[in-house]
C-alpha positions as CSV (number, residue, x, y, z in Angstrom):
1,M,-14.6,-79.6,-99.0
2,I,-12.6,-82.5,-100.3
3,Q,-14.4,-84.3,-103.2
4,K,-14.3,-88.0,-103.4
5,A,-12.2,-87.9,-106.5
6,D,-9.5,-86.0,-104.6
7,A,-9.4,-88.6,-101.8
8,F,-7.7,-91.9,-101.7
9,N,-8.2,-95.1,-99.8
10,L,-5.4,-96.7,-97.9
11,K,-4.8,-100.4,-98.1
12,T,-2.9,-102.4,-95.6
13,F,0.1,-104.4,-96.8
14,D,-1.9,-107.6,-96.3
15,H,-4.8,-106.3,-98.5
16,L,-2.3,-105.3,-101.1
17,L,-0.8,-108.8,-101.1
18,N,-4.3,-110.3,-101.5
19,D,-5.1,-108.0,-104.4
20,E,-6.1,-109.7,-107.6
21,I,-3.3,-107.9,-109.6
22,I,-0.6,-109.1,-107.2
23,I,-1.9,-112.7,-107.5
24,D,-2.0,-112.4,-111.3
25,V,1.5,-111.1,-111.4
26,F,3.2,-113.5,-108.9
27,G,0.8,-116.4,-108.9
28,E,-1.1,-118.0,-106.0
29,D,2.0,-119.7,-104.5
30,K,4.3,-116.7,-104.4
31,S,1.6,-114.3,-103.2
32,L,0.9,-116.8,-100.4
33,Y,4.6,-116.9,-99.6
34,F,4.7,-113.1,-99.4
35,R,1.7,-113.1,-97.1
36,T,3.2,-115.8,-94.9
37,L,6.5,-114.0,-94.7
38,F,5.3,-110.5,-94.2
39,T,1.7,-110.2,-92.9
40,D,0.1,-113.5,-91.8
41,K,0.1,-113.9,-88.0
42,R,0.3,-117.6,-88.5
43,G,3.5,-117.2,-90.5
44,W,6.7,-115.1,-89.9
45,N,4.7,-111.8,-89.8
46,M,7.9,-109.8,-90.5
47,R,6.2,-106.6,-91.3
48,N,4.4,-106.5,-88.0
49,N,7.4,-107.5,-86.0
50,V,9.7,-104.9,-87.7
51,A,7.1,-102.1,-87.8
52,H,6.2,-102.4,-84.1
53,G,9.7,-103.0,-82.8
54,M,9.0,-106.5,-81.7
55,L,12.4,-107.9,-82.9
56,D,15.4,-107.6,-80.7
57,T,18.8,-107.0,-82.3
58,E,19.7,-110.7,-82.4
59,Q,16.4,-111.6,-84.2
60,F,16.8,-108.7,-86.6
61,H,20.3,-109.8,-87.6
62,N,19.3,-113.5,-87.8
63,K,20.7,-115.0,-91.0
64,Q,17.4,-116.9,-91.6
65,N,15.4,-113.6,-91.5
66,I,17.8,-111.8,-93.7
67,D,17.8,-114.7,-96.2
68,R,14.0,-114.7,-96.4
69,I,13.8,-110.9,-96.9
70,L,16.5,-110.9,-99.5
71,H,14.7,-113.8,-101.3
72,A,11.5,-111.7,-101.4
73,I,13.4,-108.8,-102.9
74,L,14.9,-111.0,-105.5
75,C,11.4,-112.3,-106.4
76,L,10.2,-108.7,-106.8
77,G,13.2,-108.1,-109.1
78,M,12.0,-110.8,-111.5
79,V,8.9,-108.8,-112.4
80,R,9.1,-107.4,-116.0
81,L,6.7,-105.3,-118.0
82,N,4.7,-107.3,-120.4
83,K,4.8,-105.4,-123.7
84,D,2.0,-107.4,-125.4
């Protein structure tokens, strides 16, 4: 029998991006940017399109898509440990 302490709960990428910790680290604007880019169906929804194979080769190699994803990676690279 698996005890509750041994189990874990999965979060979707969208739930993770809406998490209070993420909003505290990146701020409201950047967390909204990440949600719009990756998970919001009203936005670019890149996670869903890539994960479910909904992008054809031309869309996947689209300069605009690559620029946005690279920008998100650079934003993640700006996170530093606060030693206070």
